[in-house]
PDB file of N, CA, C and O in Angstrom:
ATOM      1  N   ALA A   1    -115.295  69.312 -89.074  1.00  0.00           N
ATOM      2  CA  ALA A   1    -114.376  70.388 -89.554  1.00  0.00           C
ATOM      3  C   ALA A   1    -114.456  70.276 -91.076  1.00  0.00           C
ATOM      4  O   ALA A   1    -114.505  69.186 -91.646  1.00  0.00           O
ATOM      5  N   ALA A   2    -114.467  71.455 -91.712  1.00  0.00           N
ATOM      6  CA  ALA A   2    -114.439  71.649 -93.149  1.00  0.00           C
ATOM      7  C   ALA A   2    -113.221  71.271 -93.802  1.00  0.00           C
ATOM      8  O   ALA A   2    -112.171  71.650 -93.283  1.00  0.00           O
ATOM      9  N   PRO A   3    -113.177  70.533 -94.938  1.00  0.00           N
ATOM     10  CA  PRO A   3    -112.071  70.172 -95.679  1.00  0.00           C
ATOM     11  C   PRO A   3    -111.368  71.438 -96.105  1.00  0.00           C
ATOM     12  O   PRO A   3    -111.954  72.475 -96.418  1.00  0.00           O
ATOM     13  N   SER A   4    -110.018  71.257 -96.089  1.00  0.00           N
ATOM     14  CA  SER A   4    -109.033  72.390 -96.526  1.00  0.00           C
ATOM     15  C   SER A   4    -109.167  72.580 -97.889  1.00  0.00           C
ATOM     16  O   SER A   4    -109.501  71.614 -98.575  1.00  0.00           O
ATOM     17  N   GLU A   5    -108.962  73.668 -98.407  1.00  0.00           N
ATOM     18  CA  GLU A   5    -109.002  74.046 -99.863  1.00  0.00           C
ATOM     19  C   GLU A   5    -107.687  73.778-100.417  1.00  0.00           C
ATOM     20  O   GLU A   5    -106.692  74.112 -99.774  1.00  0.00           O
ATOM     21  N   PRO A   6    -107.577  73.166-101.633  1.00  0.00           N
ATOM     22  CA  PRO A   6    -106.367  72.815-102.338  1.00  0.00           C
ATOM     23  C   PRO A   6    -105.561  74.140-102.581  1.00  0.00           C
ATOM     24  O   PRO A   6    -106.176  75.202-102.678  1.00  0.00           O
ATOM     25  N   PRO A   7    -104.301  74.096-102.673  1.00  0.00           N
ATOM     26  CA  PRO A   7    -103.555  75.402-102.864  1.00  0.00           C
ATOM     27  C   PRO A   7    -103.918  75.960-104.422  1.00  0.00           C
ATOM     28  O   PRO A   7    -104.116  75.296-105.439  1.00  0.00           O
ATOM     29  N   ARG A   8    -103.928  77.191-104.258  1.00  0.00           N
ATOM     30  CA  ARG A   8    -104.131  77.884-105.518  1.00  0.00           C
ATOM     31  C   ARG A   8    -102.813  77.827-106.471  1.00  0.00           C
ATOM     32  O   ARG A   8    -101.713  77.991-105.944  1.00  0.00           O
ATOM     33  N   PRO A   9    -102.909  77.614-107.750  1.00  0.00           N
ATOM     34  CA  PRO A   9    -101.835  77.765-108.525  1.00  0.00           C
ATOM     35  C   PRO A   9    -101.258  79.320-108.421  1.00  0.00           C
ATOM     36  O   PRO A   9    -101.965  80.274-108.095  1.00  0.00           O
ATOM     37  N   LEU A  10     -99.935  79.399-108.734  1.00  0.00           N
ATOM     38  CA  LEU A  10     -99.344  80.613-108.659  1.00  0.00           C
ATOM     39  C   LEU A  10     -99.798  81.449-109.941  1.00  0.00           C
ATOM     40  O   LEU A  10     -99.917  80.955-111.062  1.00  0.00           O
ATOM     41  N   ASP A  11    -100.032  82.761-109.624  1.00  0.00           N
ATOM     42  CA  ASP A  11    -100.479  83.489-110.800  1.00  0.00           C
ATOM     43  C   ASP A  11     -99.386  84.478-111.216  1.00  0.00           C
ATOM     44  O   ASP A  11     -99.592  85.691-111.179  1.00  0.00           O
ATOM     45  N   GLY A  12     -98.254  83.963-111.602  1.00  0.00           N
ATOM     46  CA  GLY A  12     -96.975  84.689-111.958  1.00  0.00           C
ATOM     47  C   GLY A  12     -95.886  84.379-111.082  1.00  0.00           C
ATOM     48  O   GLY A  12     -95.991  83.427-110.309  1.00  0.00           O
ATOM     49  N   PRO A  13     -94.830  85.095-111.121  1.00  0.00           N
ATOM     50  CA  PRO A  13     -93.558  84.901-110.530  1.00  0.00           C
ATOM     51  C   PRO A  13     -93.691  85.397-108.958  1.00  0.00           C
ATOM     52  O   PRO A  13     -94.483  86.286-108.649  1.00  0.00           O
ATOM     53  N   ILE A  14     -92.969  84.838-108.142  1.00  0.00           N
ATOM     54  CA  ILE A  14     -92.840  85.448-106.787  1.00  0.00           C
ATOM     55  C   ILE A  14     -91.701  86.441-106.798  1.00  0.00           C
ATOM     56  O   ILE A  14     -90.580  86.032-107.101  1.00  0.00           O
ATOM     57  N   VAL A  15     -91.891  87.695-106.497  1.00  0.00           N
ATOM     58  CA  VAL A  15     -90.880  88.646-106.640  1.00  0.00           C
ATOM     59  C   VAL A  15     -90.609  89.435-105.123  1.00  0.00           C
ATOM     60  O   VAL A  15     -91.515  89.864-104.409  1.00  0.00           O
ATOM     61  N   LEU A  16     -89.413  89.500-104.875  1.00  0.00           N
ATOM     62  CA  LEU A  16     -89.058  90.296-103.799  1.00  0.00           C
ATOM     63  C   LEU A  16     -88.261  91.381-104.521  1.00  0.00           C
ATOM     64  O   LEU A  16     -87.356  91.065-105.294  1.00  0.00           O
ATOM     65  N   ASP A  17     -88.611  92.776-104.260  1.00  0.00           N
ATOM     66  CA  ASP A  17     -88.066  93.902-104.782  1.00  0.00           C
ATOM     67  C   ASP A  17     -87.472  94.758-103.686  1.00  0.00           C
ATOM     68  O   ASP A  17     -88.239  95.484-103.052  1.00  0.00           O
ATOM     69  N   ARG A  18     -86.229  94.746-103.411  1.00  0.00           N
ATOM     70  CA  ARG A  18     -85.566  95.550-102.365  1.00  0.00           C
ATOM     71  C   ARG A  18     -86.182  95.376-100.987  1.00  0.00           C
ATOM     72  O   ARG A  18     -86.481  96.340-100.282  1.00  0.00           O
ATOM     73  N   VAL A  19     -86.361  94.108-100.631  1.00  0.00           N
ATOM     74  CA  VAL A  19     -87.123  93.981 -99.324  1.00  0.00           C
ATOM     75  C   VAL A  19     -86.253  94.066 -98.232  1.00  0.00           C
ATOM     76  O   VAL A  19     -85.156  93.508 -98.245  1.00  0.00           O
ATOM     77  N   THR A  20     -86.686  94.759 -97.239  1.00  0.00           N
ATOM     78  CA  THR A  20     -85.884  94.866 -95.991  1.00  0.00           C
ATOM     79  C   THR A  20     -86.894  94.374 -94.802  1.00  0.00           C
ATOM     80  O   THR A  20     -88.050  94.784 -94.697  1.00  0.00           O
ATOM     81  N   TYR A  21     -86.323  93.505 -93.991  1.00  0.00           N
ATOM     82  CA  TYR A  21     -86.939  93.031 -92.723  1.00  0.00           C
ATOM     83  C   TYR A  21     -85.809  92.951 -91.774  1.00  0.00           C
ATOM     84  O   TYR A  21     -84.982  92.065 -91.988  1.00  0.00           O
ATOM     85  N   LEU A  22     -85.624  93.803 -90.667  1.00  0.00           N
ATOM     86  CA  LEU A  22     -84.735  93.796 -89.744  1.00  0.00           C
ATOM     87  C   LEU A  22     -85.231  93.493 -88.447  1.00  0.00           C
ATOM     88  O   LEU A  22     -86.147  94.169 -87.980  1.00  0.00           O
ATOM     89  N   HIS A  23     -84.686  92.476 -87.762  1.00  0.00           N
ATOM     90  CA  HIS A  23     -85.070  91.948 -86.497  1.00  0.00           C
ATOM     91  C   HIS A  23     -84.627  92.861 -85.158  1.00  0.00           C
ATOM     92  O   HIS A  23     -83.448  93.192 -85.029  1.00  0.00           O
ATOM     93  N   PRO A  24     -85.439  93.172 -84.367  1.00  0.00           N
ATOM     94  CA  PRO A  24     -85.021  94.052 -83.059  1.00  0.00           C
ATOM     95  C   PRO A  24     -83.615  93.973 -82.617  1.00  0.00           C
ATOM     96  O   PRO A  24     -82.912  94.937 -82.316  1.00  0.00           O
ATOM     97  N   GLY A  25     -83.248  92.634 -82.606  1.00  0.00           N
ATOM     98  CA  GLY A  25     -81.848  92.442 -81.894  1.00  0.00           C
ATOM     99  C   GLY A  25     -80.805  92.318 -82.947  1.00  0.00           C
ATOM    100  O   GLY A  25     -79.681  91.915 -82.648  1.00  0.00           O
ATOM    101  N   GLY A  26     -81.136  92.660 -84.224  1.00  0.00           N
ATOM    102  CA  GLY A  26     -80.292  92.678 -85.447  1.00  0.00           C
ATOM    103  C   GLY A  26     -80.322  91.650 -86.229  1.00  0.00           C
ATOM    104  O   GLY A  26     -80.854  90.645 -85.757  1.00  0.00           O
ATOM    105  N   GLY A  27     -79.842  91.583 -87.468  1.00  0.00           N
ATOM    106  CA  GLY A  27     -80.056  90.592 -88.369  1.00  0.00           C
ATOM    107  C   GLY A  27     -81.229  90.669 -89.196  1.00  0.00           C
ATOM    108  O   GLY A  27     -82.164  91.372 -88.813  1.00  0.00           O
ATOM    109  N   GLY A  28     -81.306  90.009 -90.327  1.00  0.00           N
ATOM    110  CA  GLY A  28     -82.563  89.972 -91.123  1.00  0.00           C
ATOM    111  C   GLY A  28     -82.119  90.193 -92.577  1.00  0.00           C
ATOM    112  O   GLY A  28     -81.021  89.797 -92.968  1.00  0.00           O
ATOM    113  N   LEU A  29     -82.998  90.838 -93.378  1.00  0.00           N
ATOM    114  CA  LEU A  29     -82.691  91.148 -94.682  1.00  0.00           C
ATOM    115  C   LEU A  29     -82.452  92.692 -95.083  1.00  0.00           C
ATOM    116  O   LEU A  29     -83.055  93.567 -94.460  1.00  0.00           O
ATOM    117  N   ARG A  30     -81.642  92.989 -96.039  1.00  0.00           N
ATOM    118  CA  ARG A  30     -81.428  94.350 -96.312  1.00  0.00           C
ATOM    119  C   ARG A  30     -81.645  94.494 -97.783  1.00  0.00           C
ATOM    120  O   ARG A  30     -80.739  94.061 -98.495  1.00  0.00           O
ATOM    121  N   GLU A  31     -82.726  95.047 -98.387  1.00  0.00           N
ATOM    122  CA  GLU A  31     -82.668  95.255 -99.889  1.00  0.00           C
ATOM    123  C   GLU A  31     -82.524  94.011-100.563  1.00  0.00           C
ATOM    124  O   GLU A  31     -81.781  94.007-101.544  1.00  0.00           O
ATOM    125  N   ALA A  32     -83.087  92.957-100.230  1.00  0.00           N
ATOM    126  CA  ALA A  32     -83.151  91.686-101.022  1.00  0.00           C
ATOM    127  C   ALA A  32     -84.012  91.711-102.151  1.00  0.00           C
ATOM    128  O   ALA A  32     -85.168  92.124-102.062  1.00  0.00           O
ATOM    129  N   SER A  33     -83.453  91.239-103.341  1.00  0.00           N
ATOM    130  CA  SER A  33     -84.226  91.164-104.493  1.00  0.00           C
ATOM    131  C   SER A  33     -84.052  89.708-105.093  1.00  0.00           C
ATOM    132  O   SER A  33     -82.983  89.099-105.078  1.00  0.00           O
ATOM    133  N   LEU A  34     -85.123  89.272-105.574  1.00  0.00           N
ATOM    134  CA  LEU A  34     -85.111  88.005-106.308  1.00  0.00           C
ATOM    135  C   LEU A  34     -86.404  87.772-107.087  1.00  0.00           C
ATOM    136  O   LEU A  34     -87.382  88.470-106.818  1.00  0.00           O
ATOM    137  N   THR A  35     -86.473  86.785-108.086  1.00  0.00           N
ATOM    138  CA  THR A  35     -87.473  86.476-108.780  1.00  0.00           C
ATOM    139  C   THR A  35     -87.509  84.891-108.932  1.00  0.00           C
ATOM    140  O   THR A  35     -86.587  84.259-109.448  1.00  0.00           O
ATOM    141  N   ILE A  36     -88.534  84.385-108.487  1.00  0.00           N
ATOM    142  CA  ILE A  36     -88.808  82.815-108.657  1.00  0.00           C
ATOM    143  C   ILE A  36     -89.991  82.658-109.689  1.00  0.00           C
ATOM    144  O   ILE A  36     -91.095  83.073-109.337  1.00  0.00           O
ATOM    145  N   ARG A  37     -89.872  82.199-110.699  1.00  0.00           N
ATOM    146  CA  ARG A  37     -90.851  81.955-111.704  1.00  0.00           C
ATOM    147  C   ARG A  37     -91.577  80.411-111.419  1.00  0.00           C
ATOM    148  O   ARG A  37     -91.020  79.431-110.924  1.00  0.00           O
ATOM    149  N   PRO A  38     -92.809  80.508-111.833  1.00  0.00           N
ATOM    150  CA  PRO A  38     -93.579  79.214-111.675  1.00  0.00           C
ATOM    151  C   PRO A  38     -92.724  77.908-112.221  1.00  0.00           C
ATOM    152  O   PRO A  38     -92.222  77.980-113.343  1.00  0.00           O
ATOM    153  N   GLY A  39     -92.577  76.823-111.495  1.00  0.00           N
ATOM    154  CA  GLY A  39     -91.767  75.736-111.961  1.00  0.00           C
ATOM    155  C   GLY A  39     -90.475  75.699-111.463  1.00  0.00           C
ATOM    156  O   GLY A  39     -89.901  74.618-111.331  1.00  0.00           O
ATOM    157  N   GLU A  40     -89.812  77.020-111.096  1.00  0.00           N
ATOM    158  CA  GLU A  40     -88.434  77.034-110.691  1.00  0.00           C
ATOM    159  C   GLU A  40     -88.271  76.544-109.227  1.00  0.00           C
ATOM    160  O   GLU A  40     -89.241  76.583-108.471  1.00  0.00           O
ATOM    161  N   PHE A  41     -87.138  76.111-108.838  1.00  0.00           N
ATOM    162  CA  PHE A  41     -86.824  75.650-107.492  1.00  0.00           C
ATOM    163  C   PHE A  41     -85.758  76.635-106.982  1.00  0.00           C
ATOM    164  O   PHE A  41     -85.003  77.203-107.771  1.00  0.00           O
ATOM    165  N   LEU A  42     -85.704  76.838-105.589  1.00  0.00           N
ATOM    166  CA  LEU A  42     -84.780  77.861-105.050  1.00  0.00           C
ATOM    167  C   LEU A  42     -84.107  76.985-103.876  1.00  0.00           C
ATOM    168  O   LEU A  42     -84.815  76.287-103.150  1.00  0.00           O
ATOM    169  N   GLY A  43     -82.826  77.049-103.735  1.00  0.00           N
ATOM    170  CA  GLY A  43     -82.060  76.469-102.641  1.00  0.00           C
ATOM    171  C   GLY A  43     -81.463  77.794-101.924  1.00  0.00           C
ATOM    172  O   GLY A  43     -81.024  78.761-102.546  1.00  0.00           O
ATOM    173  N   VAL A  44     -81.519  77.675-100.477  1.00  0.00           N
ATOM    174  CA  VAL A  44     -81.099  78.846 -99.797  1.00  0.00           C
ATOM    175  C   VAL A  44     -79.963  78.281 -98.768  1.00  0.00           C
ATOM    176  O   VAL A  44     -80.227  77.468 -97.882  1.00  0.00           O
ATOM    177  N   THR A  45     -78.885  78.730 -98.963  1.00  0.00           N
ATOM    178  CA  THR A  45     -77.686  78.353 -98.047  1.00  0.00           C
ATOM    179  C   THR A  45     -76.862  79.587 -97.632  1.00  0.00           C
ATOM    180  O   THR A  45     -76.798  80.600 -98.329  1.00  0.00           O
ATOM    181  N   GLY A  46     -76.282  79.446 -96.537  1.00  0.00           N
ATOM    182  CA  GLY A  46     -75.533  80.470 -96.002  1.00  0.00           C
ATOM    183  C   GLY A  46     -75.138  80.154 -94.593  1.00  0.00           C
ATOM    184  O   GLY A  46     -75.558  79.106 -94.104  1.00  0.00           O
ATOM    185  N   PRO A  47     -74.335  80.990 -93.854  1.00  0.00           N
ATOM    186  CA  PRO A  47     -73.937  80.772 -92.529  1.00  0.00           C
ATOM    187  C   PRO A  47     -75.189  81.232 -91.616  1.00  0.00           C
ATOM    188  O   PRO A  47     -76.158  81.864 -92.039  1.00  0.00           O
ATOM    189  N   SER A  48     -74.997  80.812 -90.327  1.00  0.00           N
ATOM    190  CA  SER A  48     -75.963  81.195 -89.369  1.00  0.00           C
ATOM    191  C   SER A  48     -76.115  82.776 -89.291  1.00  0.00           C
ATOM    192  O   SER A  48     -75.104  83.479 -89.305  1.00  0.00           O
ATOM    193  N   GLY A  49     -77.366  83.319 -89.211  1.00  0.00           N
ATOM    194  CA  GLY A  49     -77.511  84.753 -89.134  1.00  0.00           C
ATOM    195  C   GLY A  49     -77.479  85.304 -90.442  1.00  0.00           C
ATOM    196  O   GLY A  49     -77.434  86.534 -90.467  1.00  0.00           O
ATOM    197  N   ALA A  50     -77.491  84.678 -91.606  1.00  0.00           N
ATOM    198  CA  ALA A  50     -77.286  85.406 -92.876  1.00  0.00           C
ATOM    199  C   ALA A  50     -78.645  85.841 -93.425  1.00  0.00           C
ATOM    200  O   ALA A  50     -78.719  86.597 -94.394  1.00  0.00           O
ATOM    201  N   GLY A  51     -79.883  85.282 -92.702  1.00  0.00           N
ATOM    202  CA  GLY A  51     -81.145  85.826 -93.227  1.00  0.00           C
ATOM    203  C   GLY A  51     -81.892  84.674 -93.858  1.00  0.00           C
ATOM    204  O   GLY A  51     -82.900  84.975 -94.498  1.00  0.00           O
ATOM    205  N   LYS A  52     -81.565  83.450 -93.778  1.00  0.00           N
ATOM    206  CA  LYS A  52     -82.286  82.434 -94.595  1.00  0.00           C
ATOM    207  C   LYS A  52     -83.731  82.314 -94.089  1.00  0.00           C
ATOM    208  O   LYS A  52     -84.711  82.376 -94.832  1.00  0.00           O
ATOM    209  N   THR A  53     -83.778  82.134 -92.753  1.00  0.00           N
ATOM    210  CA  THR A  53     -85.066  81.963 -92.129  1.00  0.00           C
ATOM    211  C   THR A  53     -86.078  83.270 -92.442  1.00  0.00           C
ATOM    212  O   THR A  53     -87.251  83.176 -92.802  1.00  0.00           O
ATOM    213  N   THR A  54     -85.408  84.377 -92.236  1.00  0.00           N
ATOM    214  CA  THR A  54     -86.226  85.566 -92.425  1.00  0.00           C
ATOM    215  C   THR A  54     -86.662  85.701 -93.895  1.00  0.00           C
ATOM    216  O   THR A  54     -87.702  86.316 -94.131  1.00  0.00           O
ATOM    217  N   LEU A  55     -85.950  85.177 -94.891  1.00  0.00           N
ATOM    218  CA  LEU A  55     -86.138  85.004 -96.364  1.00  0.00           C
ATOM    219  C   LEU A  55     -87.460  84.250 -96.430  1.00  0.00           C
ATOM    220  O   LEU A  55     -88.435  84.714 -97.021  1.00  0.00           O
ATOM    221  N   ILE A  56     -87.465  83.031 -95.784  1.00  0.00           N
ATOM    222  CA  ILE A  56     -88.473  82.133 -96.017  1.00  0.00           C
ATOM    223  C   ILE A  56     -89.602  82.688 -95.368  1.00  0.00           C
ATOM    224  O   ILE A  56     -90.692  82.554 -95.923  1.00  0.00           O
ATOM    225  N   ASP A  57     -89.525  83.321 -94.225  1.00  0.00           N
ATOM    226  CA  ASP A  57     -90.773  84.060 -93.482  1.00  0.00           C
ATOM    227  C   ASP A  57     -91.382  85.016 -94.339  1.00  0.00           C
ATOM    228  O   ASP A  57     -92.610  85.066 -94.406  1.00  0.00           O
ATOM    229  N   VAL A  58     -90.638  85.807 -95.023  1.00  0.00           N
ATOM    230  CA  VAL A  58     -91.097  86.886 -95.894  1.00  0.00           C
ATOM    231  C   VAL A  58     -91.996  86.122 -97.083  1.00  0.00           C
ATOM    232  O   VAL A  58     -93.127  86.482 -97.409  1.00  0.00           O
ATOM    233  N   LEU A  59     -91.320  85.080 -97.622  1.00  0.00           N
ATOM    234  CA  LEU A  59     -91.932  84.346 -98.763  1.00  0.00           C
ATOM    235  C   LEU A  59     -93.260  83.727 -98.430  1.00  0.00           C
ATOM    236  O   LEU A  59     -94.218  83.674 -99.201  1.00  0.00           O
ATOM    237  N   ALA A  60     -93.218  83.256 -97.175  1.00  0.00           N
ATOM    238  CA  ALA A  60     -94.455  82.564 -96.612  1.00  0.00           C
ATOM    239  C   ALA A  60     -95.573  83.528 -96.197  1.00  0.00           C
ATOM    240  O   ALA A  60     -96.709  83.123 -95.950  1.00  0.00           O
ATOM    241  N   GLY A  61     -95.234  84.745 -96.131  1.00  0.00           N
ATOM    242  CA  GLY A  61     -96.292  85.817 -95.509  1.00  0.00           C
ATOM    243  C   GLY A  61     -96.228  85.919 -94.068  1.00  0.00           C
ATOM    244  O   GLY A  61     -97.058  86.596 -93.463  1.00  0.00           O
ATOM    245  N   ILE A  62     -95.158  85.199 -93.384  1.00  0.00           N
ATOM    246  CA  ILE A  62     -95.191  85.398 -91.964  1.00  0.00           C
ATOM    247  C   ILE A  62     -94.624  86.565 -91.368  1.00  0.00           C
ATOM    248  O   ILE A  62     -94.977  87.014 -90.277  1.00  0.00           O
ATOM    249  N   ALA A  63     -93.608  87.120 -92.212  1.00  0.00           N
ATOM    250  CA  ALA A  63     -93.034  88.393 -91.883  1.00  0.00           C
ATOM    251  C   ALA A  63     -93.293  89.369 -92.866  1.00  0.00           C
ATOM    252  O   ALA A  63     -92.980  89.165 -94.039  1.00  0.00           O
ATOM    253  N   VAL A  64     -93.902  90.535 -92.451  1.00  0.00           N
ATOM    254  CA  VAL A  64     -94.284  91.607 -93.453  1.00  0.00           C
ATOM    255  C   VAL A  64     -93.011  92.546 -93.589  1.00  0.00           C
ATOM    256  O   VAL A  64     -92.413  93.030 -92.628  1.00  0.00           O
ATOM    257  N   PRO A  65     -92.680  92.733 -94.944  1.00  0.00           N
ATOM    258  CA  PRO A  65     -91.366  93.741 -95.065  1.00  0.00           C
ATOM    259  C   PRO A  65     -91.632  94.905 -94.379  1.00  0.00           C
ATOM    260  O   PRO A  65     -92.758  95.369 -94.200  1.00  0.00           O
ATOM    261  N   GLN A  66     -90.409  95.457 -93.929  1.00  0.00           N
ATOM    262  CA  GLN A  66     -90.446  96.891 -93.457  1.00  0.00           C
ATOM    263  C   GLN A  66     -90.186  97.823 -94.540  1.00  0.00           C
ATOM    264  O   GLN A  66     -90.498  99.007 -94.406  1.00  0.00           O
ATOM    265  N   GLY A  67     -89.599  97.357 -95.682  1.00  0.00           N
ATOM    266  CA  GLY A  67     -89.279  98.164 -96.899  1.00  0.00           C
ATOM    267  C   GLY A  67     -89.395  97.238 -98.062  1.00  0.00           C
ATOM    268  O   GLY A  67     -89.344  96.010 -97.986  1.00  0.00           O
ATOM    269  N   GLY A  68     -89.580  98.058 -99.316  1.00  0.00           N
ATOM    270  CA  GLY A  68     -89.502  97.209-100.526  1.00  0.00           C
ATOM    271  C   GLY A  68     -90.752  96.500-100.689  1.00  0.00           C
ATOM    272  O   GLY A  68     -91.653  96.895 -99.950  1.00  0.00           O
ATOM    273  N   GLU A  69     -91.070  95.406-101.594  1.00  0.00           N
ATOM    274  CA  GLU A  69     -92.280  94.928-101.959  1.00  0.00           C
ATOM    275  C   GLU A  69     -91.912  93.470-102.065  1.00  0.00           C
ATOM    276  O   GLU A  69     -90.825  93.076-102.489  1.00  0.00           O
ATOM    277  N   ALA A  70     -92.902  92.691-101.646  1.00  0.00           N
ATOM    278  CA  ALA A  70     -92.906  91.141-101.935  1.00  0.00           C
ATOM    279  C   ALA A  70     -94.268  90.971-102.586  1.00  0.00           C
ATOM    280  O   ALA A  70     -95.237  91.573-102.123  1.00  0.00           O
ATOM    281  N   ARG A  71     -94.382  90.153-103.669  1.00  0.00           N
ATOM    282  CA  ARG A  71     -95.512  89.833-104.252  1.00  0.00           C
ATOM    283  C   ARG A  71     -95.499  88.579-105.013  1.00  0.00           C
ATOM    284  O   ARG A  71     -94.412  88.070-105.288  1.00  0.00           O
ATOM    285  N   VAL A  72     -96.679  87.989-105.408  1.00  0.00           N
ATOM    286  CA  VAL A  72     -96.869  86.860-106.316  1.00  0.00           C
ATOM    287  C   VAL A  72     -97.759  87.440-107.476  1.00  0.00           C
ATOM    288  O   VAL A  72     -98.896  87.865-107.273  1.00  0.00           O
ATOM    289  N   GLY A  73     -97.137  87.423-108.735  1.00  0.00           N
ATOM    290  CA  GLY A  73     -97.793  88.089-109.789  1.00  0.00           C
ATOM    291  C   GLY A  73     -98.099  89.556-109.501  1.00  0.00           C
ATOM    292  O   GLY A  73     -97.179  90.367-109.394  1.00  0.00           O
ATOM    293  N   ASP A  74     -99.333  89.896-109.379  1.00  0.00           N
ATOM    294  CA  ASP A  74     -99.693  91.202-109.083  1.00  0.00           C
ATOM    295  C   ASP A  74    -100.311  91.409-107.620  1.00  0.00           C
ATOM    296  O   ASP A  74    -100.800  92.468-107.226  1.00  0.00           O
ATOM    297  N   ALA A  75    -100.220  90.331-106.947  1.00  0.00           N
ATOM    298  CA  ALA A  75    -100.766  90.510-105.520  1.00  0.00           C
ATOM    299  C   ALA A  75     -99.697  90.631-104.444  1.00  0.00           C
ATOM    300  O   ALA A  75     -98.793  89.796-104.431  1.00  0.00           O
ATOM    301  N   ARG A  76     -99.726  91.507-103.634  1.00  0.00           N
ATOM    302  CA  ARG A  76     -98.870  91.715-102.523  1.00  0.00           C
ATOM    303  C   ARG A  76     -98.828  90.658-101.560  1.00  0.00           C
ATOM    304  O   ARG A  76     -99.912  90.160-101.256  1.00  0.00           O
ATOM    305  N   LEU A  77     -97.680  90.171-100.963  1.00  0.00           N
ATOM    306  CA  LEU A  77     -97.721  89.194 -99.979  1.00  0.00           C
ATOM    307  C   LEU A  77     -97.832  90.003 -98.664  1.00  0.00           C
ATOM    308  O   LEU A  77     -97.890  89.419 -97.582  1.00  0.00           O
TER     309      LEU A  77
END
């Protein structure tokens, strides 16, 4: 198996701009906005069903926003 490539450095901030991702059964994110600059840390807390896992899924590129924009620098997630 080929060795995996090292992670690329971030090319600017991670930006969520009015991101919406709603699950079929309800819940998710509604017009969430945030900016995480390189070197910053983010802690996510909240009650069950508040959208924490959905937020991480959008940031990881696992969930594609249904509205708004998610990007790293100039590249869309």
